[in-house]
C-alpha positions, 0 to 999 in steps of 0.5 A: 258126427260122422268118422271118417277113416282117411288112408294116407301115402306119401308124395314123391315132395313128401317123402324127401321131406319125411323128417317134417312130417311130425309139424307138418300133421301138427300144422293140419290140425288147423287148417283141419279146424277150418273146416270142422273135422276133429282127428280122433287118432292118426298112426304113422303104419307100414305097409301100403298105406303111411298113416291112417288117420281116423277125424270126425267131420259135419259131413262129407263135404267139410272133410272133402275140402280139408284133404282137399287143401291138404293134398293141395300141398304136394305132400300126401295123396288120399283116399277115404272112408266113411266110418259107423261105428256099432249104434250107427250100424245097429241103426243102419240094420233095423233099415232091412227088410 
C-alpha cells in the first residue's frame, strides 16, 4: 500500500485548542479507517511543522479525502508527500534508461 507523509500545521483555531491535540488524534483514527487510511506513526514536532504523520492509504484519492475531511474541522492545514520505501525506489530506478 502506498505511504504518505503529512506535514501538519495548526490553524489559529487549532493552537487555541492545543490541549485537545492528543484526543483529536485519537478521534482521527476512526475517520482514517473510514477512508482506508492507517497511521504508521505520528510525531508532534518543534520547527516549521507542528505535527508529522506517516500513513498508509490504498491510493492518493483516499489519503486526499481523509485529509480534506480532517482539515474541514478547521484545526489544521496539511502538506502531503507520497513516500517510497527502498524496494519501491529500486523498482522506480529500474525503469530508468
